[in-house]
ZAPA-499856 format. One line per field, with one value per atom (N, C-alpha, C, O): residue in one letter; chain; atom name; x, y, z negated. Coordinates in Angstrom, 1 decimal, decimal comma. Example, Ala and Ser with C-alpha at 12.3 -4.5 7.8 and 13.67 -1.06 7.14 Angstrom:
BEGIN
resn: c(A; A; A; A; S; S; S; S);
chain: c(A; A; A; A; A; A; A; A);
name: c(N; CA; C; O; N; CA; C; O);
c1: c(13,2; 12,3; 13,2; 14,2; 12,8; 13,7; 12,9; 13,4);
c2: c(-5,7; -4,5; -3,3; -3,3; -2,2; -1,1; 0,0; 1,1);
c3: c(-7,8; -7,8; -7,8; -8,5; -7,1; -7,1; -7,9; -8,0);
***
This chain:
BEGIN
resn: c(M; M; M; M; E; E; E; E; E; E; E; E; P; P; P; P; G; G; G; G; A; A; A; A; A; A; A; A; A; A; A; A; P; P; P; P; P; P; P; P; P; P; P; P; G; G; G; G; P; P; P; P; R; R; R; R; S; S; S; S; L; L; L; L; L; L; L; L; P; P; P; P; P; P; P; P; R; R; R; R; E; E; E; E; F; F; F; F; L; L; L; L; C; C; C; C; S; S; S; S; R; R; R; R; K; K; K; K; G; G; G; G; Q; Q; Q; Q; L; L; L; L; L; L; L; L; T; T; T; T; A; A; A; A; E; E; E; E; S; S; S; S; V; V; V; V; L; L; L; L; S; S; S; S; F; F; F; F; I; I; I; I; I; I; I; I; F; F; F; F; I; I; I; I; C; C; C; C; Y; Y; Y; Y; I; I; I; I; A; A; A; A; S; S; S; S; L; L; L; L; A; A; A; A; S; S; S; S; S; S; S; S; F; F; F; F; M; M; M; M; M; M; M; M; V; V; V; V; P; P; P; P; L; L; L; L; L; L; L; L; E; E; E; E; F; F; F; F; L; L; L; L; L; L; L; L; A; A; A; A; L; L; L; L; F; F; F; F; L; L; L; L; F; F; F; F; F; F; F; F; A; A; A; A; Y; Y; Y; Y; T; T; T; T; F; F; F; F; K; K; K; K; L; L; L; L; N; N; N; N; E; E; E; E; K; K; K; K; F; F; F; F; K; K; K; K; G; G; G; G; L; L; L; L; Y; Y; Y; Y; W; W; W; W; P; P; P; P; L; L; L; L; S; S; S; S; D; D; D; D; F; F; F; F; L; L; L; L; R; R; R; R; C; C; C; C; V; V; V; V; T; T; T; T; A; A; A; A; A; A; A; A; I; I; I; I; I; I; I; I; Y; Y; Y; Y; F; F; F; F; A; A; A; A; I; I; I; I; S; S; S; S; I; I; I; I; A; A; A; A; A; A; A; A; V; V; V; V; S; S; S; S; R; R; R; R; Y; Y; Y; Y; S; S; S; S; D; D; D; D; G; G; G; G; A; A; A; A; S; S; S; S; E; E; E; E; A; A; A; A; G; G; G; G; G; G; G; G; V; V; V; V; F; F; F; F; G; G; G; G; F; F; F; F; I; I; I; I; A; A; A; A; T; T; T; T; I; I; I; I; A; A; A; A; Y; Y; Y; Y; A; A; A; A; I; I; I; I; D; D; D; D; F; F; F; F; Y; Y; Y; Y; I; I; I; I; T; T; T; T; F; F; F; F; N; N; N; N; E; E; E; E; L; L; L; L; V; V; V; V; T; T; T; T; F; F; F; F; L; L; L; L; K; K; K; K; Q; Q; Q; Q; G; G; G; G; S; S; S; S; P; P; P; P; D; D; D; D; S; S; S; S; P; P; P; P; E; E; E; E; E; E; E; E; R; R; R; R; K; K; K; K; S; S; S; S; E; E; E; E; D; D; D; D; E; E; E; E; D; D; D; D; S; S; S; S; N; N; N; N; S; S; S; S; D; D; D; D; E; E; E; E; D; D; D; D);
chain: c(A; A; A; A; A; A; A; A; A; A; A; A; A; A; A; A; A; A; A; A; A; A; A; A; A; A; A; A; A; A; A; A; A; A; A; A; A; A; A; A; A; A; A; A; A; A; A; A; A; A; A; A; A; A; A; A; A; A; A; A; A; A; A; A; A; A; A; A; A; A; A; A; A; A; A; A; A; A; A; A; A; A; A; A; A; A; A; A; A; A; A; A; A; A; A; A; A; A; A; A; A; A; A; A; A; A; A; A; A; A; A; A; A; A; A; A; A; A; A; A; A; A; A; A; A; A; A; A; A; A; A; A; A; A; A; A; A; A; A; A; A; A; A; A; A; A; A; A; A; A; A; A; A; A; A; A; A; A; A; A; A; A; A; A; A; A; A; A; A; A; A; A; A; A; A; A; A; A; A; A; A; A; A; A; A; A; A; A; A; A; A; A; A; A; A; A; A; A; A; A; A; A; A; A; A; A; A; A; A; A; A; A; A; A; A; A; A; A; A; A; A; A; A; A; A; A; A; A; A; A; A; A; A; A; A; A; A; A; A; A; A; A; A; A; A; A; A; A; A; A; A; A; A; A; A; A; A; A; A; A; A; A; A; A; A; A; A; A; A; A; A; A; A; A; A; A; A; A; A; A; A; A; A; A; A; A; A; A; A; A; A; A; A; A; A; A; A; A; A; A; A; A; A; A; A; A; A; A; A; A; A; A; A; A; A; A; A; A; A; A; A; A; A; A; A; A; A; A; A; A; A; A; A; A; A; A; A; A; A; A; A; A; A; A; A; A; A; A; A; A; A; A; A; A; A; A; A; A; A; A; A; A; A; A; A; A; A; A; A; A; A; A; A; A; A; A; A; A; A; A; A; A; A; A; A; A; A; A; A; A; A; A; A; A; A; A; A; A; A; A; A; A; A; A; A; A; A; A; A; A; A; A; A; A; A; A; A; A; A; A; A; A; A; A; A; A; A; A; A; A; A; A; A; A; A; A; A; A; A; A; A; A; A; A; A; A; A; A; A; A; A; A; A; A; A; A; A; A; A; A; A; A; A; A; A; A; A; A; A; A; A; A; A; A; A; A; A; A; A; A; A; A; A; A; A; A; A; A; A; A; A; A; A; A; A; A; A; A; A; A; A; A; A; A; A; A; A; A; A; A; A; A; A; A; A; A; A; A; A; A; A; A; A; A; A; A; A; A; A; A; A; A; A; A; A; A; A; A; A; A; A; A; A; A; A; A; A; A; A; A; A; A; A; A; A; A; A; A; A; A; A; A; A; A; A; A; A; A; A; A; A; A; A; A; A; A; A; A; A; A; A; A; A; A; A; A; A; A; A; A; A; A; A; A; A; A; A; A; A; A; A; A; A; A; A; A; A; A; A; A; A; A; A; A; A; A; A; A; A; A; A; A; A; A; A; A; A; A; A; A; A; A; A; A; A; A; A; A; A; A; A; A; A; A; A; A; A; A; A; A; A; A; A; A; A; A; A; A; A; A; A; A; A; A; A; A; A; A);
name: c(N; CA; C; O; N; CA; C; O; N; CA; C; O; N; CA; C; O; N; CA; C; O; N; CA; C; O; N; CA; C; O; N; CA; C; O; N; CA; C; O; N; CA; C; O; N; CA; C; O; N; CA; C; O; N; CA; C; O; N; CA; C; O; N; CA; C; O; N; CA; C; O; N; CA; C; O; N; CA; C; O; N; CA; C; O; N; CA; C; O; N; CA; C; O; N; CA; C; O; N; CA; C; O; N; CA; C; O; N; CA; C; O; N; CA; C; O; N; CA; C; O; N; CA; C; O; N; CA; C; O; N; CA; C; O; N; CA; C; O; N; CA; C; O; N; CA; C; O; N; CA; C; O; N; CA; C; O; N; CA; C; O; N; CA; C; O; N; CA; C; O; N; CA; C; O; N; CA; C; O; N; CA; C; O; N; CA; C; O; N; CA; C; O; N; CA; C; O; N; CA; C; O; N; CA; C; O; N; CA; C; O; N; CA; C; O; N; CA; C; O; N; CA; C; O; N; CA; C; O; N; CA; C; O; N; CA; C; O; N; CA; C; O; N; CA; C; O; N; CA; C; O; N; CA; C; O; N; CA; C; O; N; CA; C; O; N; CA; C; O; N; CA; C; O; N; CA; C; O; N; CA; C; O; N; CA; C; O; N; CA; C; O; N; CA; C; O; N; CA; C; O; N; CA; C; O; N; CA; C; O; N; CA; C; O; N; CA; C; O; N; CA; C; O; N; CA; C; O; N; CA; C; O; N; CA; C; O; N; CA; C; O; N; CA; C; O; N; CA; C; O; N; CA; C; O; N; CA; C; O; N; CA; C; O; N; CA; C; O; N; CA; C; O; N; CA; C; O; N; CA; C; O; N; CA; C; O; N; CA; C; O; N; CA; C; O; N; CA; C; O; N; CA; C; O; N; CA; C; O; N; CA; C; O; N; CA; C; O; N; CA; C; O; N; CA; C; O; N; CA; C; O; N; CA; C; O; N; CA; C; O; N; CA; C; O; N; CA; C; O; N; CA; C; O; N; CA; C; O; N; CA; C; O; N; CA; C; O; N; CA; C; O; N; CA; C; O; N; CA; C; O; N; CA; C; O; N; CA; C; O; N; CA; C; O; N; CA; C; O; N; CA; C; O; N; CA; C; O; N; CA; C; O; N; CA; C; O; N; CA; C; O; N; CA; C; O; N; CA; C; O; N; CA; C; O; N; CA; C; O; N; CA; C; O; N; CA; C; O; N; CA; C; O; N; CA; C; O; N; CA; C; O; N; CA; C; O; N; CA; C; O; N; CA; C; O; N; CA; C; O; N; CA; C; O; N; CA; C; O; N; CA; C; O; N; CA; C; O; N; CA; C; O; N; CA; C; O; N; CA; C; O; N; CA; C; O; N; CA; C; O; N; CA; C; O; N; CA; C; O; N; CA; C; O; N; CA; C; O; N; CA; C; O; N; CA; C; O; N; CA; C; O; N; CA; C; O; N; CA; C; O; N; CA; C; O; N; CA; C; O; N; CA; C; O; N; CA; C; O; N; CA; C; O; N; CA; C; O; N; CA; C; O; N; CA; C; O; N; CA; C; O; N; CA; C; O; N; CA; C; O; N; CA; C; O; N; CA; C; O; N; CA; C; O; N; CA; C; O; N; CA; C; O; N; CA; C; O; N; CA; C; O; N; CA; C; O; N; CA; C; O);
c1: c(122,8; 123,0; 121,8; 121,0; 121,6; 119,8; 120,3; 121,2; 119,6; 120,1; 119,7; 118,9; 120,4; 120,2; 119,0; 118,6; 118,2; 116,7; 115,4; 114,2; 116,1; 114,9; 114,4; 115,1; 113,3; 112,4; 112,1; 112,1; 112,0; 112,5; 111,1; 110,0; 111,4; 110,5; 109,3; 109,5; 108,1; 107,0; 106,9; 107,1; 106,3; 106,6; 105,6; 104,6; 106,2; 105,7; 105,3; 104,5; 105,3; 105,6; 106,5; 106,2; 107,9; 109,0; 109,0; 110,0; 108,3; 108,2; 107,6; 108,1; 106,4; 106,5; 106,8; 106,0; 108,1; 109,1; 109,6; 109,3; 110,4; 111,5; 112,2; 113,0; 112,9; 114,4; 115,4; 115,4; 116,5; 117,4; 118,7; 119,6; 118,2; 119,1; 118,0; 118,4; 116,6; 116,2; 116,3; 116,5; 116,1; 116,3; 117,5; 117,6; 118,4; 119,9; 120,1; 121,1; 119,4; 119,5; 119,3; 118,7; 119,7; 119,0; 117,9; 117,6; 116,7; 115,3; 114,9; 113,9; 115,1; 114,9; 114,8; 113,9; 115,8; 116,5; 115,2; 114,8; 115,1; 114,9; 113,0; 112,4; 112,5; 111,3; 111,1; 109,8; 111,8; 111,6; 111,8; 111,2; 112,4; 112,5; 111,6; 111,3; 110,9; 109,8; 109,0; 109,7; 108,1; 107,6; 107,1; 106,0; 108,7; 109,0; 108,4; 107,6; 109,2; 108,9; 107,4; 106,7; 107,0; 105,2; 104,4; 103,3; 104,9; 103,9; 104,3; 103,3; 105,7; 106,2; 105,0; 104,1; 105,5; 104,6; 103,1; 103,1; 102,4; 101,2; 100,7; 99,9; 101,5; 101,0; 101,1; 100,4; 102,3; 102,7; 101,5; 100,7; 101,0; 99,6; 98,4; 97,6; 98,2; 96,8; 96,9; 95,9; 98,3; 98,4; 98,5; 98,7; 98,4; 98,5; 97,3; 96,4; 97,4; 96,6; 96,2; 95,1; 97,6; 97,3; 96,9; 97,5; 95,9; 95,2; 94,7; 94,4; 94,5; 94,0; 95,2; 94,9; 96,4; 97,8; 97,5; 98,3; 96,6; 97,2; 96,7; 96,4; 96,3; 95,5; 96,8; 96,7; 98,0; 99,1; 100,0; 100,4; 100,2; 101,1; 100,6; 101,3; 99,2; 98,7; 98,7; 99,1; 98,3; 98,0; 99,9; 100,1; 100,7; 102,3; 102,5; 102,7; 102,3; 102,5; 101,8; 102,3; 101,0; 100,3; 100,6; 100,7; 100,7; 101,5; 103,1; 103,5; 103,7; 105,1; 105,3; 106,3; 104,0; 104,1; 103,8; 104,2; 103,1; 102,1; 103,4; 103,8; 104,2; 105,6; 106,7; 107,4; 106,8; 107,5; 107,1; 108,1; 105,9; 105,9; 105,5; 105,4; 105,4; 105,5; 106,9; 107,1; 108,0; 108,7; 109,4; 110,4; 109,3; 109,7; 109,1; 109,6; 107,8; 106,9; 107,7; 108,0; 108,1; 108,3; 107,1; 107,4; 106,3; 105,4; 105,5; 104,9; 106,2; 107,0; 107,6; 107,6; 107,9; 108,4; 107,0; 107,0; 105,7; 104,9; 103,8; 103,1; 103,6; 102,2; 103,2; 103,6; 103,5; 104,3; 103,6; 104,4; 102,6; 101,4; 101,8; 101,9; 102,1; 102,1; 103,9; 104,7; 104,2; 105,6; 106,3; 106,6; 106,3; 107,1; 107,4; 106,8; 108,6; 109,8; 109,0; 109,5; 107,5; 107,2; 106,5; 106,7; 105,5; 104,5; 105,1; 104,3; 106,6; 107,5; 108,0; 108,0; 108,4; 108,9; 107,6; 107,8; 106,5; 105,2; 105,4; 105,9; 105,1; 104,7; 105,6; 105,2; 107,1; 107,8; 108,5; 109,3; 108,0; 107,8; 106,6; 106,5; 105,5; 104,2; 104,7; 104,9; 104,9; 104,8; 106,5; 106,3; 107,5; 108,1; 107,4; 106,9; 107,3; 106,5; 105,2; 105,3; 104,1; 103,4; 104,0; 103,6; 105,0; 105,7; 106,2; 106,1; 106,7; 107,6; 106,4; 106,4; 105,5; 104,5; 103,8; 103,6; 103,7; 102,8; 103,6; 103,1; 104,5; 105,9; 106,2; 106,5; 106,0; 106,0; 104,7; 104,6; 103,6; 102,7; 102,4; 101,8; 102,8; 102,8; 103,5; 103,2; 105,0; 105,8; 105,6; 105,9; 105,2; 105,0; 103,4; 103,4; 102,3; 100,7; 100,8; 100,2; 101,4; 101,1; 102,0; 103,2; 101,8; 102,5; 102,6; 103,2; 102,1; 102,0; 103,7; 104,3; 104,0; 104,9; 105,1; 106,0; 103,9; 103,6; 103,8; 104,4; 103,1; 102,7; 104,3; 104,7; 104,9; 106,5; 107,2; 107,9; 107,0; 107,7; 107,4; 108,3; 105,9; 105,7; 106,1; 105,9; 106,8; 106,9; 108,7; 109,4; 109,2; 110,6; 110,8; 111,4; 109,9; 109,7; 109,6; 110,2; 108,6; 108,2; 109,3; 109,4; 110,1; 111,3; 112,8; 113,7; 112,6; 113,6; 112,7; 113,3; 111,4; 110,7; 110,7; 110,4; 111,1; 111,3; 112,4; 112,5; 113,5; 115,0; 114,8; 115,1; 114,1; 114,1; 113,2; 113,4; 112,1; 111,8; 112,2; 111,5; 113,1; 113,9; 114,7; 114,8; 115,6; 116,7; 116,0; 116,8; 114,7; 114,4; 113,7; 113,6; 113,2; 112,9; 114,2; 114,5; 114,9; 116,4; 117,1; 117,8; 116,8; 117,7; 116,5; 116,9; 115,2; 114,1; 114,1; 113,8; 114,7; 114,6; 115,6; 115,2; 117,0; 117,7; 118,1; 118,7; 117,4; 116,7; 115,5; 115,2; 114,9; 113,9; 114,4; 113,9; 116,0; 116,5; 117,3; 117,2; 117,9; 118,7; 117,9; 118,2; 116,5; 115,7; 115,1; 114,6; 115,2; 114,4; 115,7; 115,5; 116,9; 118,2; 118,2; 118,3; 117,9; 118,2; 117,5; 117,9; 116,2; 115,1; 115,6; 115,0; 116,4; 116,8; 118,3; 119,1; 118,6; 119,4; 120,6; 120,5; 122,1; 123,0; 123,7; 124,5; 123,7; 124,3; 123,2; 122,1; 123,4; 123,0; 122,8; 122,0; 123,8; 124,5; 123,4; 122,7; 123,3; 122,7; 120,8; 120,2; 120,5; 119,4; 119,1; 118,0; 120,3; 120,0; 119,8; 118,9; 121,4; 120,9; 119,7; 119,0; 119,3; 117,5; 116,6; 115,6; 117,1; 115,6; 115,8; 115,0; 117,1; 117,7; 117,3; 117,2; 117,3; 116,9; 115,4; 114,8; 114,7; 113,0; 112,5; 111,3; 113,2; 113,0; 112,0; 112,3; 110,6; 109,9; 109,8; 108,9; 110,6; 110,5; 111,1; 110,5; 112,3; 113,0; 112,2; 112,7; 110,8; 110,8; 110,2; 110,0);
c2: c(74,8; 75,5; 75,9; 75,1; 77,4; 77,8; 78,4; 79,3; 77,9; 78,2; 80,0; 80,5; 80,6; 82,1; 82,5; 83,6; 81,5; 82,2; 81,5; 81,5; 81,0; 81,0; 82,0; 82,6; 82,1; 82,4; 82,5; 81,6; 84,1; 84,1; 83,4; 83,3; 83,0; 82,1; 83,3; 84,5; 82,4; 83,6; 83,7; 83,1; 85,0; 85,9; 85,3; 84,8; 85,3; 84,8; 85,1; 86,0; 85,1; 85,9; 86,8; 87,8; 86,3; 87,0; 87,9; 88,6; 88,4; 89,8; 90,8; 91,9; 90,4; 91,2; 91,5; 92,2; 91,4; 91,8; 93,3; 93,6; 94,2; 95,3; 95,3; 94,8; 95,3; 95,2; 95,4; 96,1; 94,6; 94,7; 96,1; 96,4; 96,8; 98,1; 98,9; 99,5; 98,9; 100,2; 99,9; 100,8; 98,4; 98,1; 98,5; 98,7; 98,6; 99,3; 100,4; 100,8; 101,3; 102,7; 103,1; 102,4; 104,6; 105,3; 105,6; 105,9; 105,7; 106,1; 104,5; 104,4; 103,5; 102,4; 102,0; 101,4; 102,3; 102,0; 103,0; 102,8; 103,8; 105,0; 104,5; 104,3; 104,2; 104,0; 102,5; 102,4; 101,4; 100,4; 100,7; 100,1; 101,4; 101,8; 102,7; 102,7; 103,6; 104,4; 103,2; 102,4; 102,5; 101,5; 100,8; 100,8; 100,1; 99,1; 100,0; 99,7; 101,1; 101,7; 101,9; 101,6; 102,7; 103,3; 101,7; 101,6; 100,6; 99,2; 99,0; 99,0; 98,8; 98,3; 99,8; 99,5; 101,0; 102,0; 101,7; 100,6; 101,7; 101,1; 99,9; 100,0; 99,2; 97,7; 98,1; 97,7; 98,9; 99,7; 100,2; 99,4; 101,3; 101,9; 101,3; 101,8; 100,2; 99,1; 98,5; 98,5; 98,1; 97,7; 98,6; 98,4; 99,5; 100,3; 101,5; 101,7; 102,1; 103,0; 103,9; 104,4; 104,2; 105,5; 105,1; 105,4; 104,4; 104,0; 105,1; 104,9; 106,2; 107,2; 107,6; 108,2; 107,4; 107,6; 106,6; 106,8; 105,7; 104,6; 105,3; 104,3; 106,5; 106,3; 106,9; 106,7; 107,6; 108,4; 107,3; 107,3; 106,2; 105,6; 104,4; 103,9; 104,4; 103,5; 103,9; 103,2; 105,8; 106,6; 106,3; 105,8; 106,4; 107,0; 105,7; 105,7; 104,4; 103,4; 103,3; 103,3; 103,2; 103,1; 103,9; 103,6; 105,4; 106,5; 105,9; 106,3; 105,3; 105,0; 103,6; 103,2; 102,8; 101,8; 101,8; 101,0; 102,8; 103,1; 103,6; 103,0; 104,8; 105,6; 104,4; 104,5; 103,3; 102,3; 101,4; 100,8; 101,3; 100,5; 101,6; 101,4; 102,7; 103,4; 103,7; 103,8; 103,8; 104,0; 102,8; 103,0; 102,0; 100,8; 99,6; 98,6; 100,4; 100,1; 101,1; 100,8; 102,1; 103,2; 104,4; 105,2; 104,5; 105,2; 106,4; 106,8; 106,9; 108,6; 108,5; 109,6; 107,7; 108,1; 107,9; 108,6; 107,3; 107,0; 108,2; 108,5; 109,2; 109,8; 111,2; 111,4; 112,0; 112,9; 114,2; 115,1; 114,3; 114,8; 115,6; 116,8; 114,4; 114,9; 114,7; 113,8; 116,0; 115,8; 115,3; 116,0; 113,6; 113,4; 113,8; 113,7; 114,3; 114,8; 115,9; 116,3; 116,7; 117,4; 116,7; 116,7; 115,9; 115,4; 114,4; 114,1; 113,8; 112,7; 113,9; 113,6; 115,3; 115,9; 116,4; 116,5; 116,7; 117,1; 116,1; 116,3; 115,0; 113,8; 113,7; 113,7; 113,4; 113,5; 114,8; 114,7; 116,0; 116,8; 116,8; 117,6; 116,3; 116,0; 115,0; 115,2; 114,0; 112,7; 112,9; 112,2; 113,6; 114,0; 115,1; 114,6; 116,1; 116,7; 115,8; 115,5; 115,5; 114,7; 113,9; 113,8; 112,9; 111,8; 112,2; 111,5; 113,4; 114,0; 114,4; 113,9; 115,0; 116,0; 114,5; 114,7; 113,2; 112,4; 111,3; 110,5; 111,3; 110,7; 111,6; 111,1; 112,8; 113,4; 113,0; 112,5; 113,3; 112,9; 111,4; 111,3; 110,5; 108,9; 108,8; 108,2; 109,4; 109,3; 110,1; 109,6; 111,4; 112,1; 111,6; 111,4; 111,5; 111,1; 109,9; 109,8; 109,0; 107,3; 106,7; 107,1; 105,8; 105,1; 103,6; 103,1; 103,1; 101,8; 101,6; 102,4; 100,3; 99,9; 100,2; 100,9; 99,5; 99,9; 101,1; 101,2; 102,4; 103,7; 104,1; 104,8; 103,8; 104,3; 103,4; 104,1; 102,0; 101,5; 102,5; 103,0; 102,6; 103,6; 105,0; 105,5; 105,6; 106,8; 106,6; 107,5; 105,6; 105,7; 105,7; 106,5; 104,4; 104,0; 105,5; 105,8; 106,3; 107,5; 108,6; 109,1; 108,9; 109,6; 109,0; 109,7; 107,7; 107,2; 107,4; 107,9; 107,1; 107,0; 108,8; 109,4; 109,4; 111,3; 111,5; 112,3; 110,7; 110,9; 110,5; 111,2; 108,9; 108,7; 109,6; 109,4; 110,7; 111,0; 112,3; 113,1; 112,8; 113,9; 113,8; 114,7; 112,6; 112,3; 111,9; 111,6; 112,0; 111,6; 113,1; 113,3; 114,1; 115,6; 115,6; 115,4; 115,7; 117,0; 116,2; 116,9; 114,8; 114,1; 115,2; 116,2; 114,9; 115,5; 116,9; 117,5; 117,5; 119,1; 119,4; 120,1; 119,0; 118,9; 118,7; 119,4; 117,5; 117,8; 118,5; 119,0; 118,3; 119,8; 121,4; 122,1; 121,4; 122,8; 122,8; 123,7; 121,5; 121,3; 121,7; 122,4; 121,0; 121,1; 122,5; 122,7; 123,2; 124,7; 125,3; 126,1; 124,9; 125,7; 125,6; 126,5; 124,3; 124,3; 125,1; 125,6; 125,2; 126,3; 128,0; 128,9; 128,1; 129,3; 129,7; 128,8; 131,1; 131,2; 131,4; 131,8; 130,9; 130,5; 131,6; 131,4; 132,9; 134,4; 135,2; 134,8; 136,2; 137,3; 138,5; 139,3; 138,1; 139,2; 138,7; 139,5; 137,0; 136,5; 137,4; 138,0; 137,3; 138,1; 139,3; 139,5; 140,3; 141,6; 141,8; 142,3; 141,0; 141,1; 140,9; 141,7; 140,0; 139,3; 140,5; 140,7; 141,2; 142,2; 143,5; 144,4; 143,8; 144,8; 145,0; 146,0; 143,9; 143,1; 142,9; 142,5; 143,1; 142,9; 144,1; 144,0; 145,8; 146,6; 147,3; 147,4; 147,5; 147,6; 149,6; 150,3; 150,0; 152,0; 152,1; 152,5; 151,8; 152,0; 152,3; 152,8; 151,7; 151,7; 153,2; 153,5);
c3: c(-95,5; -95,0; -94,2; -93,6; -94,1; -93,7; -92,4; -92,4; -91,0; -90,1; -89,9; -90,6; -88,8; -88,8; -88,4; -88,6; -87,7; -87,7; -88,1; -87,6; -89,5; -90,0; -91,0; -91,8; -90,9; -91,9; -93,5; -94,3; -93,5; -95,0; -96,0; -95,5; -97,2; -97,6; -98,2; -98,4; -98,6; -98,6; -100,2; -101,2; -99,8; -101,4; -102,2; -101,7; -103,5; -104,7; -105,8; -105,5; -107,0; -107,9; -108,3; -108,9; -107,7; -107,8; -107,1; -107,3; -106,2; -105,6; -106,4; -106,3; -107,6; -108,4; -109,0; -109,7; -109,2; -110,4; -109,6; -108,4; -110,4; -110,0; -109,3; -110,2; -108,4; -108,2; -109,5; -110,5; -108,9; -110,2; -110,0; -110,7; -108,5; -108,7; -109,7; -110,7; -109,4; -110,4; -111,7; -112,5; -112,3; -113,4; -114,4; -115,6; -113,1; -113,7; -113,6; -114,3; -112,8; -112,9; -114,1; -115,0; -114,3; -115,7; -115,7; -116,9; -114,8; -115,1; -115,0; -115,7; -114,6; -114,6; -116,3; -116,8; -117,0; -118,3; -119,5; -120,6; -118,7; -119,7; -119,9; -120,9; -118,1; -118,3; -119,0; -119,1; -119,4; -119,7; -121,8; -122,7; -121,7; -123,1; -123,7; -124,9; -122,7; -123,4; -123,0; -123,6; -122,5; -122,6; -123,8; -124,4; -123,8; -125,0; -126,5; -127,4; -126,2; -128,1; -128,3; -129,2; -126,7; -127,0; -127,4; -128,1; -126,9; -127,3; -128,5; -129,3; -129,4; -130,5; -131,5; -132,2; -131,1; -132,1; -131,4; -131,9; -131,0; -130,4; -131,9; -132,9; -131,4; -132,5; -134,4; -135,3; -134,4; -136,1; -136,1; -136,7; -135,8; -135,9; -136,2; -137,1; -135,5; -135,0; -136,6; -137,3; -137,3; -138,3; -139,6; -140,8; -139,0; -140,5; -140,8; -139,9; -142,0; -142,3; -141,2; -140,8; -140,5; -139,7; -138,2; -137,1; -138,4; -137,1; -136,3; -135,1; -136,8; -135,9; -134,9; -133,8; -135,2; -134,3; -132,9; -131,9; -132,8; -132,0; -130,6; -129,9; -129,8; -128,9; -128,3; -127,1; -128,5; -128,4; -127,5; -126,4; -128,6; -128,1; -126,6; -125,8; -126,9; -125,8; -124,5; -123,6; -124,3; -123,2; -123,0; -121,9; -123,4; -123,1; -122,3; -121,1; -123,1; -122,6; -121,0; -119,9; -121,2; -119,6; -118,5; -117,3; -119,3; -118,2; -117,7; -116,7; -118,5; -118,6; -117,7; -117,1; -118,1; -117,2; -115,5; -114,6; -115,6; -114,2; -113,7; -112,7; -114,3; -113,7; -113,2; -112,2; -114,3; -113,8; -112,4; -111,9; -111,9; -111,0; -109,5; -108,3; -110,4; -109,0; -108,9; -107,7; -109,4; -108,5; -108,3; -107,6; -108,6; -108,7; -107,2; -106,6; -107,0; -105,4; -104,7; -103,5; -105,2; -104,3; -104,0; -103,1; -104,5; -104,8; -104,1; -103,1; -104,7; -104,9; -103,5; -102,9; -102,9; -101,1; -100,4; -99,4; -100,7; -99,8; -99,9; -98,9; -101,4; -101,5; -102,0; -103,1; -100,8; -100,8; -101,3; -101,7; -101,3; -101,9; -103,7; -104,0; -104,5; -105,6; -105,7; -105,4; -106,3; -106,7; -108,2; -109,2; -107,9; -108,7; -109,9; -110,9; -109,5; -111,2; -111,9; -112,9; -111,2; -112,1; -113,3; -114,5; -112,5; -112,8; -114,0; -114,9; -114,0; -114,7; -116,1; -117,3; -115,5; -116,5; -118,0; -119,2; -117,0; -118,1; -118,8; -119,9; -118,4; -119,1; -120,4; -121,5; -120,0; -121,3; -122,2; -123,0; -121,7; -122,9; -123,3; -124,3; -123,1; -123,8; -124,8; -126,0; -123,9; -124,9; -126,2; -127,2; -126,2; -126,8; -127,9; -128,9; -127,7; -129,0; -129,6; -130,7; -128,8; -129,9; -130,5; -131,7; -130,1; -130,8; -131,9; -132,9; -132,0; -133,0; -134,0; -135,2; -133,5; -134,1; -135,5; -136,7; -134,8; -135,6; -136,2; -137,0; -135,8; -136,4; -138,2; -139,3; -137,9; -139,6; -140,1; -141,2; -139,4; -139,9; -140,7; -141,8; -140,0; -140,5; -141,1; -142,1; -141,2; -142,5; -144,0; -145,1; -143,6; -144,6; -145,3; -146,5; -144,7; -145,0; -145,5; -146,6; -145,2; -145,3; -146,0; -145,8; -146,8; -147,4; -147,3; -148,1; -146,6; -146,1; -144,7; -144,0; -144,9; -144,1; -142,8; -142,4; -141,9; -140,8; -140,2; -139,2; -141,0; -140,8; -140,8; -139,8; -141,5; -141,9; -140,4; -139,6; -140,3; -139,3; -137,8; -137,1; -137,8; -136,9; -136,4; -135,3; -137,6; -137,4; -137,3; -136,7; -137,9; -137,5; -135,6; -135,0; -135,1; -133,8; -133,1; -132,1; -133,8; -133,3; -132,8; -131,7; -134,1; -133,6; -132,7; -132,2; -132,6; -131,6; -130,4; -129,4; -130,4; -128,8; -128,5; -127,5; -129,7; -129,0; -128,6; -127,7; -129,0; -128,5; -127,0; -126,1; -126,7; -125,6; -124,3; -123,1; -125,3; -123,9; -124,2; -123,6; -124,8; -124,7; -123,9; -123,1; -123,8; -123,4; -121,2; -120,3; -120,9; -119,7; -119,5; -118,3; -120,3; -119,9; -120,0; -118,8; -120,4; -120,0; -118,5; -117,8; -118,2; -117,1; -115,9; -115,3; -115,9; -115,3; -114,8; -113,7; -116,2; -115,7; -114,9; -113,9; -115,0; -114,3; -112,6; -111,9; -112,4; -111,2; -110,8; -109,7; -111,6; -111,3; -110,5; -109,6; -111,4; -111,4; -109,8; -108,9; -109,9; -108,6; -107,2; -106,3; -107,6; -106,5; -106,2; -105,1; -107,1; -107,1; -106,5; -105,6; -107,0; -106,4; -104,7; -103,9; -104,4; -102,8; -102,0; -100,9; -102,6; -102,1; -102,1; -101,6; -102,5; -102,4; -101,7; -101,4; -101,5; -100,7; -101,9; -103,0; -101,2; -102,4; -103,0; -103,9; -102,5; -102,4; -102,9; -102,7; -103,4; -104,0; -102,0; -101,6; -101,6; -100,7; -99,6; -98,9; -99,6; -98,4; -98,5; -97,6; -100,0; -100,2; -99,8; -99,4; -100,0; -100,0; -98,5; -97,9; -98,0; -95,9; -95,5; -94,8; -96,0; -95,6; -95,8; -95,0; -97,0; -97,2; -96,7; -96,9; -95,8; -95,7; -93,9; -93,4; -93,5; -92,1; -92,2; -91,1; -93,2; -93,0; -93,3; -93,4; -93,5; -93,9; -92,6; -91,4; -93,2; -91,8; -91,7; -91,2; -92,4; -92,3; -91,1; -90,0; -91,2; -90,2; -88,1; -87,1; -88,4; -87,1; -86,7; -85,5);
***
């Protein structure tokens, strides 16, 4: 039994692991899936004839990994100057479009197994990124709706009150 006044154990390598709440959240699962898929696609393209496509999965892997740790360590709450959902939305939209394009090119142009595997995983990654940007888009819409008046009548009454021609 521990004493109530006992100090917490010193932080070790376990403190670098993300908390279970984040790993079980939808955002944590999507970022994990995006990171894993991007890494698998990167390996596939390195081992294939379509090695010219390897840069996109590498960059997306690094960006997904960065956002994974940024959300894990709550950097989005510490750095308020950057609107995190918008940057995440733009990352997901560009990744989905680019993965779709290079997957079509890898499957249609190259006939080796690694290129085809990279293309198939690319299509799966396109779906994962599309789900992520759909969810992030809904967050953006709710944020933008909070900043505007709820009803058109309120806007109309505010416009009438601010009319400067009546002076």
